[in-house]
C-alpha positions as CSV (number, residue, x, y, z in Angstrom):
1,M,50.7,-79.2,17.6
2,S,48.4,-78.7,20.9
3,E,51.7,-77.8,23.3
4,A,53.1,-75.7,20.9
5,V,49.7,-73.4,20.4
6,I,49.6,-73.3,24.2
7,D,52.9,-71.7,24.4
8,T,52.2,-68.7,22.3
9,L,49.1,-68.2,24.4
10,D,50.6,-67.6,27.4
11,L,49.7,-64.4,29.5
12,A,52.2,-61.9,28.2
13,I,51.6,-62.5,24.8
14,L,48.0,-63.1,24.6
15,G,47.9,-60.1,26.9
16,A,49.5,-58.0,23.8
17,V,47.2,-59.7,22.0
18,L,44.2,-58.7,24.1
19,V,45.1,-54.9,24.4
20,G,46.1,-54.3,21.0
21,S,44.1,-56.4,19.2
22,G,41.1,-54.2,18.2
23,L,43.3,-50.8,18.0
24,Y,43.4,-51.0,14.3
25,W,40.6,-50.0,11.9
26,F,40.5,-53.6,10.2
27,K,38.9,-55.2,12.1
28,D,36.2,-55.2,10.6
29,R,38.0,-57.1,6.9
30,L,39.4,-60.1,9.5
31,M,38.6,-63.1,7.3
32,G,38.6,-61.1,3.8
33,S,36.2,-63.2,1.4
34,S,37.7,-65.6,-1.0
35,S,36.8,-68.7,-3.1
36,A,38.1,-71.2,-1.7
37,S,36.7,-72.7,1.7
38,K,37.8,-71.4,4.6
39,P,36.0,-71.7,9.1
40,A,33.4,-69.8,9.6
41,F,34.4,-66.5,11.9
42,G,32.5,-63.8,13.3
43,K,33.3,-60.2,13.2
44,Q,36.8,-59.0,13.6
45,P,38.0,-58.6,17.7
46,L,38.3,-56.2,20.0
47,V,38.9,-58.3,22.5
48,P,38.9,-62.3,22.2
49,M,35.6,-64.0,24.9
50,Q,36.0,-67.3,25.8
51,K,32.7,-69.4,26.0
52,P,31.2,-70.1,29.5
53,N,32.9,-73.7,29.3
54,A,35.5,-73.7,27.1
55,P,38.7,-74.7,27.7
56,A,41.2,-72.1,29.4
57,L,43.8,-70.2,27.3
58,K,45.6,-69.3,30.2
59,I,44.3,-65.7,30.1
60,N,44.0,-64.9,34.0
61,K,43.5,-61.0,33.5
62,V,44.1,-58.2,30.7
63,V,46.8,-55.7,32.3
64,R,44.9,-52.0,31.7
65,K,47.9,-50.3,29.7
66,T,50.1,-47.0,31.2
67,R,50.5,-44.0,29.6
68,D,53.4,-43.6,31.9
69,F,56.4,-44.3,29.6
70,V,59.2,-43.7,31.8
71,Q,57.1,-46.2,34.4
72,K,56.6,-48.3,31.3
73,M,60.4,-48.2,30.5
74,K,61.4,-49.0,34.3
75,E,59.1,-52.5,34.5
76,T,60.6,-53.5,31.2
77,D,64.4,-52.7,31.3
78,K,64.4,-50.0,28.4
79,T,66.4,-47.1,28.3
80,V,66.1,-46.0,24.7
81,I,62.6,-44.7,23.4
82,F,61.6,-44.1,20.2
83,F,58.6,-41.7,19.6
84,Y,57.1,-41.4,16.0
85,G,54.4,-39.3,14.4
86,S,52.9,-41.1,11.7
87,Q,50.4,-40.3,9.3
88,T,50.9,-43.1,6.4
89,G,53.2,-45.6,8.5
90,T,56.1,-44.9,7.0
91,A,57.3,-43.0,10.5
92,E,56.2,-45.7,12.2
93,D,58.2,-48.2,10.2
94,Y,61.5,-46.3,10.4
95,A,61.1,-46.0,14.4
96,A,60.4,-49.8,14.9
97,R,63.5,-50.3,12.4
98,L,65.5,-47.9,14.6
99,A,64.7,-50.0,17.8
100,K,65.3,-53.1,16.3
101,E,68.6,-52.4,14.7
102,G,69.7,-50.6,18.2
103,T,69.2,-53.8,20.0
104,Q,70.1,-56.3,17.6
105,R,73.7,-54.4,16.6
106,Y,74.3,-52.4,19.8
107,N,72.8,-54.4,22.5
108,L,70.8,-51.5,23.2
109,K,67.6,-51.8,25.8
110,T,64.8,-50.1,23.1
111,M,61.0,-49.9,22.9
112,T,58.8,-47.9,20.0
113,A,55.9,-45.9,21.1
114,D,53.1,-43.9,19.5
115,L,53.1,-40.1,20.8
116,E,49.0,-40.4,21.0
117,D,49.5,-43.7,23.4
118,Y,51.4,-41.6,26.5
119,D,51.3,-38.4,28.7
120,M,54.4,-36.5,27.0
121,N,54.4,-34.1,29.9
122,L,56.5,-36.8,31.7
123,L,59.8,-35.8,29.3
124,D,60.8,-34.2,32.4
125,T,61.5,-37.4,34.0
126,L,63.2,-39.9,31.4
127,P,66.6,-40.5,33.4
128,A,69.4,-38.3,31.8
129,N,71.3,-41.8,31.1
130,H,68.0,-42.8,28.9
131,L,67.7,-41.4,25.3
132,A,64.8,-40.3,23.5
133,F,64.4,-40.9,19.5
134,F,61.5,-38.5,18.0
135,V,60.7,-39.6,14.2
136,L,58.3,-37.2,13.1
137,A,56.6,-36.6,10.2
138,T,55.0,-33.4,8.7
139,Y,51.4,-33.6,7.1
140,G,50.4,-31.0,4.9
141,E,51.0,-27.8,5.2
142,G,53.5,-28.0,7.8
143,E,50.5,-30.2,10.2
144,P,51.5,-32.7,12.7
145,T,49.8,-36.1,11.6
146,D,46.6,-36.8,13.4
147,N,48.9,-39.0,16.4
148,A,50.8,-36.1,17.4
149,V,48.7,-33.4,17.6
150,D,48.2,-33.3,21.0
151,F,52.1,-33.8,21.9
152,W,52.2,-31.1,19.4
153,E,49.8,-28.3,20.9
154,H,51.4,-29.1,24.4
155,L,54.6,-28.5,23.0
156,V,55.2,-26.5,20.5
157,V,51.7,-24.4,20.0
158,N,51.5,-22.2,23.1
159,E,54.3,-19.8,23.1
160,D,54.7,-20.0,27.2
161,V,56.8,-22.7,28.3
162,P,54.7,-25.9,28.7
163,E,53.7,-27.8,31.8
164,F,55.5,-30.6,32.4
165,S,55.2,-33.2,35.9
166,I,57.2,-32.1,38.5
167,G,56.8,-28.4,37.9
168,D,59.8,-27.2,40.1
169,Y,63.3,-27.0,38.3
170,K,66.1,-24.9,38.4
171,D,65.5,-22.6,35.4
172,A,62.1,-22.5,35.2
173,E,62.8,-22.0,31.7
174,K,64.3,-25.0,30.9
175,P,62.5,-27.8,32.5
176,L,64.0,-30.8,30.3
177,T,67.7,-30.5,30.8
178,N,67.5,-34.2,31.7
179,L,66.0,-35.0,28.6
180,N,68.7,-36.3,25.7
181,F,67.0,-36.9,22.0
182,V,67.5,-38.1,18.5
183,M,65.3,-36.2,15.9
184,F,64.5,-37.2,12.3
185,G,62.0,-35.9,9.9
186,L,60.1,-36.8,7.2
187,G,58.7,-34.3,5.0
188,N,58.3,-33.4,1.3
189,K,60.5,-30.3,-0.2
190,T,57.7,-30.0,-2.9
191,Y,55.6,-28.1,0.2
192,E,56.3,-24.9,1.6
193,H,57.1,-25.9,4.9
194,Y,59.6,-28.7,4.5
195,N,60.0,-30.7,7.3
196,S,58.6,-28.0,9.5
197,V,57.2,-30.3,12.6
198,C,60.8,-32.4,13.6
199,R,61.9,-28.3,12.9
200,R,60.0,-26.8,15.0
201,V,60.1,-29.9,17.7
202,D,63.4,-29.9,17.7
203,E,63.6,-25.7,18.1
204,K,61.3,-26.2,21.1
205,L,63.0,-29.0,23.0
206,T,66.4,-27.3,22.7
207,Q,64.6,-23.7,23.9
208,L,63.1,-26.1,26.9
209,G,66.7,-27.4,27.7
210,A,67.3,-30.3,26.2
211,T,70.2,-31.8,24.6
212,R,69.9,-33.2,20.9
213,I,72.2,-36.2,20.2
214,G,73.9,-35.9,16.9
215,E,72.3,-33.8,13.6
216,R,69.2,-33.8,13.0
217,G,68.0,-36.2,10.2
218,E,65.2,-34.7,7.3
219,G,64.0,-37.0,4.5
220,D,62.9,-35.9,1.6
221,D,60.0,-37.9,0.0
222,D,59.7,-36.2,-3.1
223,G,63.5,-37.1,-3.4
224,S,64.2,-40.5,-1.9
225,L,63.4,-40.5,1.5
226,E,64.7,-44.1,1.9
227,E,68.2,-43.5,1.1
228,D,68.6,-39.7,3.1
229,F,67.3,-41.8,6.2
230,L,70.4,-44.8,5.6
231,S,72.7,-42.8,5.0
232,W,71.4,-40.2,8.1
233,K,71.1,-43.6,10.7
234,D,75.0,-44.6,10.1
235,D,76.5,-41.5,11.1
236,M,73.9,-41.0,13.9
237,W,74.6,-44.7,15.4
238,K,78.1,-43.6,16.3
239,V,77.3,-40.7,18.2
240,V,74.6,-42.6,20.0
241,C,77.0,-45.3,20.8
242,D,79.0,-42.8,22.4
243,F,76.6,-41.3,24.3
244,M,75.3,-44.3,25.6
245,G,79.4,-45.8,26.0
246,I,79.0,-48.3,23.6
247,D,81.9,-49.2,21.2
248,F,80.0,-48.9,18.1
249,L,83.1,-50.7,16.0
250,A,81.9,-54.0,17.7
251,G,78.3,-53.7,16.9
252,N,76.8,-57.3,16.6
253,S,76.0,-58.4,13.0
254,G,75.0,-62.4,14.1
255,P,71.9,-63.6,13.2
256,R,68.7,-61.8,12.8
257,Q,66.7,-61.7,16.0
258,A,62.6,-61.9,14.7
259,T,60.4,-59.4,15.7
260,Y,57.4,-61.4,15.8
261,K,56.4,-65.0,16.1
262,V,53.7,-66.3,13.7
263,Q,51.9,-69.6,15.1
264,E,49.4,-71.4,12.5
265,H,46.2,-73.1,14.0
266,T,43.8,-75.6,13.1
267,A,40.3,-75.4,13.1
268,E,39.9,-77.0,16.1
269,E,42.0,-74.5,17.9
270,V,40.3,-71.6,16.0
271,E,37.3,-72.4,18.1
272,E,38.3,-70.5,21.3
273,L,39.0,-67.6,19.3
274,K,35.8,-66.7,17.4
275,K,34.0,-64.5,19.5
276,F,34.3,-60.7,19.7
277,T,33.4,-57.5,20.2
278,R,32.7,-54.5,17.8
279,R,33.9,-50.8,18.6
280,P,31.5,-48.2,18.6
281,T,32.9,-45.2,16.3
282,Y,34.3,-45.1,13.2
283,D,37.8,-43.1,12.7
284,S,40.9,-44.1,10.9
285,K,41.4,-47.0,13.5
286,N,38.1,-48.1,12.5
287,P,36.3,-47.4,9.3
288,Y,32.7,-47.4,8.4
289,A,31.6,-49.7,5.8
290,A,29.7,-46.8,3.3
291,P,27.5,-48.1,0.9
292,I,28.6,-46.7,-2.7
293,S,24.4,-44.5,-3.5
294,V,26.1,-43.3,-6.6
295,S,29.0,-44.5,-9.3
296,R,29.4,-42.4,-12.4
297,E,32.0,-41.9,-15.1
298,L,32.8,-38.1,-15.6
299,F,35.1,-38.9,-18.7
300,A,33.8,-39.2,-22.4
301,A,35.0,-42.8,-23.7
302,S,37.0,-41.1,-26.9
303,A,39.2,-39.9,-23.3
304,G,41.0,-43.1,-23.3
305,R,41.1,-42.5,-19.6
306,H,38.6,-43.2,-16.9
307,C,37.2,-40.9,-13.9
308,L,35.0,-41.9,-11.4
309,H,32.5,-39.7,-9.5
310,M,31.1,-41.3,-6.4
311,E,28.8,-40.6,-3.5
312,V,28.8,-42.9,-0.1
313,D,26.4,-42.9,1.9
314,V,27.1,-42.3,5.7
315,A,23.8,-41.7,7.3
316,G,23.4,-43.0,10.5
317,S,27.3,-43.2,11.1
318,G,27.8,-40.1,12.9
319,I,30.3,-39.1,10.6
320,T,30.3,-35.3,9.7
321,Y,32.3,-33.4,7.7
322,Q,33.5,-29.9,5.9
323,A,33.7,-28.9,2.5
324,G,37.2,-29.1,2.2
325,D,37.8,-32.2,4.5
326,H,39.4,-35.6,2.9
327,V,37.5,-38.9,2.9
328,A,40.1,-42.2,3.3
329,V,39.1,-45.0,1.1
330,W,40.2,-48.4,2.0
331,P,41.5,-50.6,-0.4
332,V,42.7,-54.2,-0.7
333,N,45.3,-55.3,-2.7
334,A,45.2,-56.9,-6.5
335,D,43.8,-60.8,-6.7
336,H,46.8,-61.1,-8.8
337,E,49.6,-59.4,-6.4
338,V,48.2,-61.6,-3.6
339,S,48.2,-64.8,-5.8
340,K,52.0,-63.7,-7.0
341,L,53.7,-63.0,-4.5
342,A,51.4,-66.5,-2.5
343,A,53.1,-68.4,-4.9
344,V,56.9,-66.8,-4.8
345,L,56.6,-67.9,-1.3
346,N,54.9,-71.1,-1.2
347,L,52.0,-70.1,0.4
348,S,49.5,-70.7,-2.8
349,D,48.0,-73.5,-0.2
350,K,48.2,-72.3,2.7
351,L,46.5,-68.8,2.5
352,D,43.4,-69.3,4.5
353,T,45.6,-71.3,7.2
354,V,44.3,-69.1,10.3
355,I,47.6,-68.2,12.7
356,T,48.2,-65.5,15.1
357,V,50.8,-63.3,15.0
358,S,52.7,-62.2,18.3
359,N,55.7,-60.1,19.9
360,T,59.0,-62.1,20.8
361,D,59.2,-58.9,23.3
362,P,56.7,-59.4,26.3
363,A,56.5,-55.4,26.7
364,S,56.1,-55.1,23.5
365,T,52.0,-54.7,23.8
366,K,51.4,-53.2,20.1
367,L,50.8,-55.5,17.2
368,P,50.9,-54.8,13.4
369,F,47.2,-56.2,12.9
370,P,44.7,-58.0,14.5
371,V,44.9,-61.7,15.1
372,P,44.0,-64.1,14.7
373,T,43.6,-64.3,10.9
374,T,44.9,-65.7,7.8
375,Y,48.2,-65.8,5.3
376,R,45.3,-64.1,2.4
377,T,43.9,-61.4,4.9
378,I,47.3,-60.3,5.6
379,L,48.4,-60.0,2.3
380,R,45.3,-59.0,1.2
381,N,43.8,-56.5,3.9
382,Y,47.2,-55.8,5.8
383,V,50.5,-54.9,4.1
384,D,51.1,-53.1,1.1
385,I,52.2,-55.6,-0.9
386,T,51.8,-53.5,-4.4
387,A,54.7,-50.8,-2.9
388,P,58.3,-51.4,-3.8
389,P,60.2,-52.9,-1.4
390,S,62.9,-50.9,0.4
391,R,66.5,-51.6,-0.4
392,A,67.4,-52.8,3.1
393,F,64.4,-55.5,2.8
394,I,66.1,-57.0,0.0
395,G,69.5,-56.7,0.9
396,Q,67.9,-59.2,4.0
397,L,66.5,-61.3,2.0
398,T,69.9,-62.6,0.1
399,P,70.5,-65.3,3.1
400,F,67.4,-67.0,1.9
401,A,68.1,-67.3,-2.0
402,P,67.7,-70.8,-3.4
403,T,70.5,-70.0,-6.1
404,E,73.9,-68.4,-5.9
405,E,73.1,-66.6,-9.0
406,S,69.9,-65.3,-7.1
407,A,71.9,-64.2,-3.6
408,K,74.0,-62.4,-5.5
409,T,71.2,-59.9,-7.1
410,F,69.5,-59.6,-3.7
411,G,72.9,-58.6,-2.9
412,H,73.8,-56.4,-5.7
413,W,69.9,-54.3,-5.5
414,G,70.1,-54.5,-1.7
415,Q,73.6,-52.7,-1.8
416,D,73.4,-50.5,-4.9
417,K,71.3,-47.5,-5.2
418,E,71.6,-47.2,-8.6
419,A,70.6,-50.7,-9.4
420,F,68.0,-50.3,-7.0
421,R,66.3,-47.2,-8.4
422,I,66.1,-48.6,-11.7
423,N,65.1,-52.1,-10.6
424,V,62.6,-51.7,-8.1
425,A,62.0,-47.6,-7.4
426,D,61.3,-45.9,-11.0
427,A,59.9,-49.5,-12.1
428,R,57.4,-48.9,-9.0
429,R,57.3,-52.9,-9.1
430,S,55.9,-54.9,-6.3
431,L,57.4,-56.8,-3.7
432,G,56.1,-60.1,-5.7
433,T,57.2,-58.6,-9.2
434,V,60.9,-57.7,-7.7
435,L,61.1,-61.7,-6.4
436,E,60.1,-62.9,-9.8
437,K,62.5,-60.9,-11.4
438,I,65.3,-62.3,-9.6
439,L,63.8,-65.5,-9.0
440,G,63.2,-66.3,-12.7
441,A,59.5,-67.5,-13.1
442,G,57.9,-69.8,-11.5
443,R,60.8,-70.5,-9.3
444,T,60.2,-69.6,-5.3
445,M,61.5,-68.9,-2.3
446,E,61.4,-69.6,1.7
447,I,61.3,-66.8,3.3
448,P,60.3,-66.4,7.0
449,F,56.8,-64.5,7.3
450,D,57.7,-62.8,10.1
451,L,60.5,-61.0,8.0
452,L,57.9,-60.1,5.8
453,I,55.6,-58.6,8.6
454,E,58.5,-56.4,10.0
455,N,59.5,-55.0,6.8
456,V,56.5,-54.2,4.2
457,P,54.4,-51.2,5.1
458,R,50.9,-51.4,7.0
459,L,48.5,-51.2,3.6
460,Q,47.2,-47.1,4.6
461,A,44.1,-45.5,3.6
462,R,44.0,-43.2,0.7
463,Y,42.8,-39.7,1.1
464,Y,41.1,-37.8,-1.6
465,S,39.4,-34.0,-1.4
466,I,35.9,-34.5,-0.6
467,S,33.8,-32.6,-3.9
468,S,30.4,-32.0,-1.9
469,S,29.2,-29.8,0.6
470,P,27.0,-30.8,3.8
471,K,25.0,-28.3,3.6
472,V,24.0,-29.7,0.6
473,H,24.3,-33.1,1.1
474,P,24.4,-34.0,4.7
475,T,24.3,-37.9,4.4
476,T,26.2,-38.4,1.5
477,I,30.3,-38.0,1.1
478,H,31.0,-37.7,-3.0
479,L,34.9,-37.9,-4.0
480,T,36.4,-37.5,-7.6
481,A,39.1,-39.6,-8.8
482,V,41.3,-40.4,-12.0
483,I,41.9,-44.3,-12.3
484,L,45.8,-44.6,-12.3
485,D,47.5,-46.9,-14.7
486,Y,50.6,-45.6,-16.6
487,K,54.2,-47.7,-17.7
488,P,57.2,-46.4,-16.2
489,D,59.7,-44.7,-18.3
490,V,62.7,-47.9,-17.5
491,A,59.8,-50.3,-18.2
492,P,57.5,-49.5,-20.6
493,E,56.4,-53.5,-21.4
494,E,55.1,-53.4,-17.6
495,T,51.9,-51.2,-16.4
496,V,51.4,-49.9,-12.7
497,Y,48.0,-49.4,-11.1
498,G,47.3,-47.4,-8.7
499,L,45.5,-49.5,-5.5
500,A,42.9,-47.3,-4.7
501,T,41.8,-45.9,-7.8
502,N,41.4,-49.3,-9.7
503,F,39.8,-51.1,-6.3
504,L,37.0,-48.2,-6.7
505,H,37.3,-48.6,-10.8
506,N,36.1,-52.2,-9.3
507,C,33.5,-51.3,-7.0
508,H,32.0,-48.9,-10.1
509,G,32.2,-51.9,-12.4
510,H,30.2,-54.1,-9.6
511,I,27.4,-51.0,-9.5
512,N,27.1,-51.0,-12.9
513,S,27.0,-54.6,-14.0
514,M,29.9,-53.9,-16.5
515,G,31.7,-57.6,-16.4
516,A,35.3,-58.3,-15.1
517,I,37.7,-55.5,-14.7
518,E,41.5,-55.8,-14.8
519,P,43.2,-56.0,-12.5
520,K,40.2,-57.7,-10.1
521,Y,39.8,-57.1,-6.7
522,E,38.0,-58.6,-4.0
523,I,35.4,-56.2,-2.5
524,S,32.9,-58.5,-1.6
525,G,34.2,-57.8,2.4
526,P,34.4,-60.0,5.0
527,K,31.9,-63.1,4.6
528,G,30.6,-61.1,1.8
529,S,29.8,-58.3,3.9
530,Y,30.3,-55.1,1.9
531,L,28.0,-56.5,-0.7
532,V,24.4,-54.4,-1.3
533,G,21.9,-56.6,-3.1
534,E,22.7,-57.8,-6.6
535,Q,24.8,-54.8,-7.5
536,G,25.6,-52.9,-4.3
537,V,29.1,-52.5,-2.6
538,K,30.2,-50.9,0.3
539,V,33.7,-49.5,1.1
540,P,35.4,-48.5,4.4
541,V,35.5,-44.6,4.4
542,H,36.8,-42.4,7.2
543,V,37.0,-38.2,7.5
544,R,40.3,-36.8,8.1
545,H,39.3,-32.9,8.9
546,S,41.1,-30.0,6.9
547,N,42.4,-26.8,7.3
548,F,41.7,-26.0,3.8
549,K,38.4,-24.2,4.5
550,L,36.3,-21.3,3.0
551,P,36.9,-18.2,5.2
552,R,34.1,-17.5,7.4
553,N,32.8,-14.1,6.3
554,A,30.9,-15.9,3.2
555,S,30.8,-11.9,1.7
556,L,34.5,-12.3,0.7
557,P,35.3,-13.5,-2.5
558,V,37.7,-16.9,-3.4
559,V,39.6,-17.6,-6.4
560,M,40.4,-20.8,-6.9
561,I,42.6,-22.7,-8.9
562,G,41.9,-26.3,-9.7
563,P,42.9,-28.1,-13.0
564,G,41.8,-31.8,-13.3
565,T,40.7,-33.5,-9.8
566,G,42.0,-30.7,-8.3
567,V,38.6,-29.2,-9.1
568,A,37.1,-31.9,-6.7
569,P,37.2,-29.5,-3.3
570,F,36.3,-26.7,-5.0
571,R,32.9,-28.5,-6.0
572,G,32.3,-28.4,-2.4
573,F,32.9,-24.8,-1.9
574,I,30.7,-23.7,-5.1
575,Q,27.7,-26.0,-3.7
576,D,28.5,-24.3,0.1
577,R,28.4,-20.7,-1.0
578,A,25.6,-21.2,-3.9
579,Q,23.6,-22.6,-0.4
580,D,24.1,-19.4,1.4
581,A,23.0,-17.3,-1.3
582,K,20.3,-19.5,-1.8
583,N,19.5,-19.1,1.8
584,G,19.4,-15.2,1.6
585,K,23.8,-14.8,2.6
586,K,25.4,-12.1,1.0
587,V,28.3,-14.2,-0.7
588,G,31.3,-12.5,-2.5
589,A,32.5,-13.0,-5.7
590,T,33.9,-17.0,-6.7
591,V,36.0,-17.7,-9.4
592,L,36.9,-21.2,-10.2
593,F,40.0,-21.4,-13.0
594,F,39.8,-25.0,-14.1
595,G,42.4,-26.7,-16.3
596,C,41.7,-30.2,-18.7
597,R,42.6,-31.3,-21.8
598,R,39.8,-31.1,-23.8
599,E,36.4,-29.7,-23.5
600,D,34.2,-32.7,-25.1
601,E,36.4,-35.7,-23.0
602,D,37.8,-34.4,-19.7
603,Y,35.9,-31.7,-18.7
604,M,34.7,-32.0,-15.3
605,Y,30.9,-31.1,-13.7
606,K,30.6,-29.0,-17.0
607,D,26.8,-29.3,-16.7
608,E,26.7,-28.7,-12.9
609,W,28.6,-25.4,-13.0
610,P,25.7,-22.9,-14.4
611,E,23.4,-24.6,-12.4
612,L,25.3,-23.8,-8.8
613,M,26.9,-20.6,-10.0
614,K,23.4,-18.9,-10.6
615,D,22.7,-17.0,-7.4
616,I,26.0,-16.2,-6.6
617,E,27.1,-12.6,-7.9
618,G,30.4,-12.5,-9.4
619,A,31.4,-16.1,-9.8
620,Q,32.3,-17.9,-13.2
621,V,34.2,-20.4,-14.4
622,I,37.6,-20.0,-16.0
623,T,38.4,-22.5,-18.4
624,A,42.2,-23.6,-19.7
625,L,42.3,-26.6,-22.2
626,S,45.6,-27.9,-22.9
627,R,44.9,-30.7,-25.7
628,Q,41.6,-28.6,-27.5
629,P,42.2,-29.1,-31.5
630,G,42.7,-25.8,-33.3
631,V,43.5,-24.2,-30.3
632,P,47.4,-23.2,-28.4
633,K,48.2,-24.9,-25.0
634,T,47.2,-23.3,-22.5
635,Y,47.1,-24.1,-18.4
636,V,45.7,-22.4,-15.8
637,Q,48.4,-20.2,-14.7
638,H,48.2,-18.7,-18.4
639,R,44.8,-18.2,-18.0
640,M,45.8,-16.4,-14.3
641,M,47.5,-13.7,-16.2
642,E,45.5,-13.3,-19.0
643,H,42.5,-12.7,-15.8
644,K,45.9,-10.5,-13.6
645,Q,43.5,-7.8,-12.8
646,L,40.4,-9.6,-11.4
647,I,42.5,-12.0,-9.3
648,W,44.5,-8.3,-8.2
649,D,41.0,-6.6,-7.3
650,L,39.7,-9.8,-5.4
651,I,42.5,-10.3,-3.3
652,H,44.4,-7.1,-2.7
653,K,41.6,-4.7,-3.1
654,Q,38.9,-7.1,-1.6
655,G,40.8,-8.7,0.9
656,G,39.4,-12.1,-0.8
657,Y,41.1,-15.6,-0.2
658,F,43.6,-17.8,-3.0
659,Y,43.2,-21.6,-2.9
660,V,44.9,-24.4,-5.0
661,C,44.3,-27.6,-5.2
662,G,46.1,-30.0,-7.6
663,D,49.7,-31.0,-8.2
664,A,52.4,-29.8,-6.0
665,K,55.4,-30.1,-7.9
666,N,54.9,-28.3,-11.2
667,M,51.4,-26.6,-11.2
668,A,51.4,-25.3,-7.5
669,R,54.7,-23.6,-7.8
670,E,54.3,-22.2,-11.3
671,V,50.7,-20.8,-9.8
672,N,52.8,-19.3,-6.6
673,H,55.2,-17.4,-9.0
674,R,52.4,-16.2,-11.0
675,L,50.7,-14.8,-8.2
676,I,54.2,-13.0,-7.1
677,E,54.2,-11.9,-11.0
678,I,50.4,-10.0,-10.7
679,A,51.5,-8.7,-7.9
680,V,54.5,-7.4,-9.0
681,E,52.4,-5.9,-11.9
682,C,49.6,-5.0,-10.7
683,G,50.7,-3.8,-7.4
684,E,54.0,-2.0,-8.8
685,M,55.7,-3.7,-6.1
686,T,59.4,-5.1,-6.4
687,E,59.9,-8.8,-6.5
688,E,61.1,-8.9,-3.2
689,K,58.2,-6.7,-1.7
690,A,56.0,-8.7,-3.9
691,T,57.5,-12.4,-2.7
692,N,57.1,-11.2,0.6
693,Y,53.1,-10.1,0.1
694,V,52.5,-13.9,-1.1
695,K,54.0,-15.2,1.9
696,E,52.0,-12.8,4.1
697,L,49.0,-14.1,2.4
698,R,49.8,-17.7,3.5
699,S,51.1,-16.6,6.6
700,R,47.4,-15.2,7.1
701,G,45.5,-18.2,6.1
702,R,44.6,-15.9,2.5
703,Y,46.4,-18.4,0.3
704,E,45.4,-22.2,0.6
705,E,47.0,-25.3,-0.6
706,D,45.5,-28.7,-0.5
707,V,48.4,-30.0,-3.0
708,W,50.1,-34.2,-3.5
709,S,52.8,-35.1,-5.1
């Protein structure tokens, strides 16, 4: 056993571990607690440290990470690089899948690259016989993902020709004539700026002399992102193979090549990996474990639903925020999902076995999560096992099926789009549930654990609009969340639980001594460190800054449309303006259109609005009730038309700002249409002119949306 362990800790691999292990937020969650016994651990590593007299781990030096991707490609003999701009991990996953497929099927020499890890002004030095893929997600209202911001600002924002490394070109307007690239974008058609990041990057690269290979691919997350991706890449590979001088039809379909190597460790070996350092700042790669100072129910018991108001304490953390920002909550997977999947994979008795995960390619330095870790920690904290598995992954499981019947089902669901949609996607079945459905109750199967790591997306934070203002609450962040659970139309006998909201519901139950809440989550954190006294609990959070902001001039009026939890950021906005008014500032009219079902059941913050608005001239809440007994069903868009002259006066005549928060697919679209109608009726415009008028409001930042699908 010890000989095998030493082999996994050689210079190349552990050099990668050392460089990559601390780069993720989840280091504080290493060795998540469980009822089962397991080895004692310190806190999650940035870099493993040896005891002075400990046996050597064959680590002689740590190679500094280079930001020169061209040099790295040369040193590691790579010819194709896959850059990704990813917010939730999907674009990163697609880039990794493409890179692996290029290597395994077409013998391409590939590597993946996080855009923020490299100097992108070196694009002009990439050899013409090399190829760069860009897999770019569009976040929010046409914005780049956090890791693509620097690249975006360098390449796109500046209207002038960006500066690159060489600086002396035959055509100064076209410094990227050597660059050949492939483009795939991830977006959502419910948003106005669908896939605008990949489109604008594509346009700018071409303008600078680069050549796109094949058609630009675009995936729609509101439709079937995975199917868009699969259908695009088949044709794409034909064009890429032609460019690279490879016979597409001779593509290799041999045995699977593992991306990761999983090594189990004994308790003695664990001692060599036990002491760690910490990362000092709190961000998306290292969330802050914030105590929940307040957790209360907003809905009446008769509502039949739950909505939580929570306040997390960030005093002393260095975290700051503004009204309109988002707070990210890092949940864990529910206990029953961890147990279910472990049972199907024959891992129940090994959940607390310590393992390391390393790259099979020595040139790859980025690991999917910190190591060493355990099977339990991976399934609970690091991989999103509650999300429906991809059709491609289900197909890959066919060779591991224990019976001929289950092999046929794996193959069928992995190939047939409609079968996959009904049995997996629309049913919102987790990986464990899908395997149970295919195998049958109590049946198990053996699959390489590295295959699961490779194909199951990383567990990501869930974002909530902050419902407070730092002017009033500088050291606490408020969030408002409805607990999600529903029965899918295609599987009404099953219940789908929202991952993060039910995690928060467990925290709420602990704080308020409510007893067991189903589904159950392990909320105690690493070695119980998230528990505070008898009833307190911490949650890992970070703040993502947003462009959804009040006008700098507080005297300008604002109109806010926020049904349901869409009211959250507007509570922060109104707190902000109320504080300005108390401080003697002139504050413009502040009008909130709020929608709920019944006034006596789910009218959020009903008792707060009068106090908040009393010092603001022209402030009011206009309420739409959709299920109030004896009252016609009314939504916010109906109230807009009833108060169309007020809206027109505030927005058009007084130069006010218009805000929408909530559902993108239906409500936000309908609100947009109604504002156009108001411009037609009150502004006496043609429909075309009114449409352009509303678009102009958007372009000037006077029509802002914080919406989700």
